[in-house]
ZAMAR-734911 format. One record per residue (C-alpha): residue in three letters; x, y, z. Coordinates in steps of 0.05 Angstrom, whole numbers, padded with zeros to 5 digits, always signed. Example, Ala and Ser with C-alpha at 12.3 -4.5 7.8 and 13.67 -1.06 7.14 Angstrom:
<nodes>
ala+00246-00090+00156/ser+00273-00021+00143/
</nodes>
This chain:
<nodes>
met-00153-00031-00206/pro-00097+00021-00207/glu-00085+00054-00274/ile-00017+00084-00285/ser-00019+00146-00328/thr+00017+00212-00332/asp-00052+00245-00333/phe-00067+00219-00263/gln-00081+00279-00217/gly-00086+00241-00151/gln-00035+00215-00101/thr+00006+00152-00113/val+00036+00117-00053/ile+00086+00061-00060/thr+00103+00025+00005/thr+00159-00026+00008/phe+00162-00077+00064/glu+00224-00116+00083/val+00203-00184+00109/ser+00229-00255+00119/pro+00204-00316+00082/gly+00173-00337+00148/thr+00130-00275+00155/ala+00118-00256+00082/his+00052-00293+00074/asp+00026-00270+00143/leu+00040-00198+00124/met+00007-00208+00056/asp-00054-00236+00092/ala-00055-00176+00139/leu-00050-00127+00081/gln-00104-00162+00042/asp-00150-00161+00103/ala-00136-00087+00113/tyr-00154-00071+00041/arg-00215-00116+00039/asp-00245-00096+00106/phe-00223-00024+00117/ile-00178+00014+00068/arg-00219+00006+00005/his-00279+00036+00041/gln-00242+00100+00060/pro-00257+00167+00026/gly-00211+00180-00033/phe-00186+00109-00042/leu-00181+00091-00117/gly-00144+00025-00120/ala-00084-00015-00100/gly-00039-00073-00119/leu+00003-00118-00075/his+00067-00151-00101/met+00115-00201-00069/asn+00185-00218-00096/asp+00201-00290-00110/ala+00250-00295-00051/gln+00193-00273-00004/thr+00237-00218+00026/arg+00201-00157-00002/ile+00129-00136-00010/cys+00109-00075-00049/asn+00042-00040-00042/tyr+00021+00008-00097/ser-00040+00050-00080/gln-00076+00109-00111/trp-00116+00162-00075/val-00156+00223-00097/arg-00117+00269-00051/arg-00056+00264-00005/glu-00102+00285+00053/asp-00147+00224+00041/tyr-00088+00177+00049/gln-00063+00213+00111/ala-00133+00212+00143/met-00136+00136+00132/leu-00068+00128+00166/arg-00089+00170+00225/ser-00153+00130+00238/ala-00154+00088+00302/glu-00167+00024+00262/met-00108+00035+00215/arg-00061+00053+00272/glu-00079-00013+00305/arg-00069-00051+00239/asn-00002-00017+00228/arg+00023-00042+00295/arg+00010-00114+00271/ile+00041-00098+00203/ala+00103-00069+00237/ala+00110-00132+00279/leu+00109-00175+00216/ser+00161-00135+00178/arg+00233-00114+00190/ser+00217-00046+00162/phe+00168-00011+00117/glu+00168+00056+00083/pro+00110+00091+00048/val+00132+00143-00003/met+00087+00190-00044/tyr+00103+00194-00119/glu+00080+00229-00182/val+00080+00190-00248/gln+00133+00218-00295/ala+00129+00170-00354/val+00092+00108-00376/phe+00114+00059-00430/asn+00070+00006-00462/leu+00075-00039-00524/
</nodes>
């Protein structure tokens, strides 16, 4: 499970997907399959969360990695390139962006 903390020294990647209500659940299934069967087994993977808005027009993927290079190596693998072709076909667009935690607020 991802833990959000300003002490986190790894790489955070947030990917947003623009989808239609007709493809949202298919994309969610494809992403869950990718994490269950491939991504979570890759070196440097720490955790991820998948979120869908109530209109089923956006999916957000929050993932954490030990190093930026670990995430990039996963993306360059033949299996993930093939999976990303299916993911691209199910979404209007998607954009992975690397972030650093700046602040966290809790009760």
